[in-house]
N, C-alpha and C positions, 0 to 999 in steps of 0.2 A: 335863358338857360333851359335846355330841354331836359326832360325827365331822364334820358339816357346819360347826358352829361352829369346830372346830379348823382345818378347811381354810381358812376365811375369814381367821382370824387369822395363819396361817402362810404365806399365799400370797405369792409373790414373794421370799421369803427366799433368800439366796445360800447354797446347800448344796454342799459339796465331798464327793465320794466319793473316798476316798484310794486311789490306785493305787500299791501297793508290791510288785506282782508277784503278788498273789493273784487268784483268779478271781471270777466272778459280778458283775463291775462293771456291765455294761450292763443287766442285769435290775434291779439296784438303782437305776440312773440312770432307767430308764423308769418304775419304780414311784413314785419321788420326784417326777418331773416330772408324772405323772398326779395325784399328791396336791397339786400346786400349787406346787412348789418351782422355783426357778431353779437348776438343778443342773449341775455340771461334774464330770467324772471327770478327775483329774489327779494327777501325782506331784509337782507343784510345792508345796514345803513352805510358801512364803510365802502361796500361795493357801489352803492348808489352815489356816494360822495365822490368816488374815484373814477367813475365811468366817464367815457368821452361824452355821452349823451344820456339823459335820464328821461324816461317816459312815465308820466303820472296818469294812470287810467282811472276810470270811475264809472260805476253804474249804480242806479238806485237812488236813494234819498241823499240829499246834501248833508243832513245831520249825521247819518250813518257813516258816510265817507269821511267827514271831519273827525268823527269819533275814532275811526280806524287809524287815521293819520296821527291823531294825538296819542292813541294807545301805543303806536309803534315808535313814536318819537321822530317821525319822518319830517315834520314841519320845519325844524331848523335846518335840516339837510337841504331841503328844497329851497328855502330862503337863502341859504349861504351860496348855493350854486347860482341863483339868479343874481345876487349881489356881486358875485365874482365874474359875471358874464359868461357862465358856462352853460351849454345848451340844455334846456328843459322843454319838453312837449307835454302839455296837458290835453287829455282827450275826454270829451263828454263831461261827466261830473268832475273829472280830473281837471277840466278847464274851469268849471264853476267855482271850485274851492280855492282857486287862485285869487278870487275877488274878495272884497271885504266882508261880505255877509250873504247868507241865503235865507229867504223868507218862504217857508213852506208850511201851508195850513195855519198861517198866523204865528208860527214859531220862527223866530229869527236866530240863526246860528252863525257865530263868528267864523269867518274864513281865514285864509292865510294872509290876506291883505297885500298881496304882491301886485295886484292890479286894482285900480280904483273903481268903485261901483258895487252894485249888488245884483243878486239873482232873484227874480220874482216869477210868478205864474204867467204863462203866455195867455193873452186875452183872445183866445180862439174858441170857436164853437166845438171843434173836434180836438180832443186831447187823448192820449199823447200825440204829438207831432211825430208820426212814424212813417218812414218811407223815404223815397228819393226826392230831393229838392235841389234847385239851382241856387247858386250863391253869387254875390257881387263883390269881387275883390277890388281893392284900390290899385291905382297905378303903382308899379314898383314892388308889388308883392313878390316875395321869394317863395312862399309856400305854393302859390298857384301859378308859378312861372311855367310857360309852355302848355298850359291847359286852355282849351277853347272856352269862350264866354258862356256856352250853354252846358258846361260840365255839371254833372249831378252827383250829389253825395248822400250818404245814408244817415238819416237822423232818427233818434228815438229819445224824446224828452218832452216834458210838460212845462219846464221852467227854463228861463234864459235871462240873459242880460239885455234889457230893453233900452235903458238910458245910456246912450253912447257919449254924452257930453263930457264926462270925466276922462274919457279915453282920447280926446282930441289933444294933439300936441306933437311936437317935433319927434320924429322917429317912431311913432306909433302908427301901425297900419291895421285898420279894422275892416274885416269882411262881413257883409250882412247877408241875411236870408229873410224870407217872409213867410210867416204862417200866422194869420190873424193880424199881425203887425210886423214891422221890421224888428229883427233882433240880431245880436252879435253872433255870427257863425264862426269867426276866427279872429285871433289877435296875434300880431307880430310886434314885439318890442325888444330890440336887441337880440339877445340869446334866448329870450323867453317867447315860446310859440304855444298856441292853444287852439283847439278846434272843438266846437260844440258837437259836430257830427262825428261819425266813426270812420276814419280813413281806412281802418283795417277791414271794414265791411263794405267799402265803396268801390270794389272791383278795380279796374285799371286807373280810374281817376284818383282813387285813394292811394294806389301804388305810386303814381307819379308824385303826389304830394309828399309821401313818405321819403321817396328818393330825394326830392327837393330839400326836405328837412335834413336828411342825412348829409347832404352836401354842405350844410352849415356847421356840421360837427367836425371841426378840424383842429 
């Protein structure tokens, strides 16, 4: 499927970018609108539950993002959507909190537990991992359909999912990138999608990925 095909299929879908106190909301809103979505940024949990697709953004510390999700009561809404097979896209720390826990500065914070595994510090000489990097998607990836192998995406993070063993299984597609070591750059499992990088900051490659995701929102 090409990015143009995806944009046509996903056009007009009602997308909510969840506002739980994390940043980077407006750039995600603009990128999704540019990709053809009818997008709203809101903290309204009823709107988040009822939207055709839900985007969970996140920047900064894992613990702070989880605190915001818990304070807003958004955790059950996200979990119920995933259980019902309704599209959810996590971005950056919004991806990380989907996992079981995050370990930052020796402090372990419980995550949403919707994906198995945990988030730890990247073993790299230079942190944060900031800038453009290539990724290695698996065969059959929906998110990366139509993108050339050398496509680059924009990353800003010091932590990631390093152990991919718990993610192996039928129906799970794991995309990797490398900075100091291999880490999980994206996950696709049914209606749940997640990206460690920022598609909304990744120019045309990010726009294609968002159109591909919107095509799954039907």
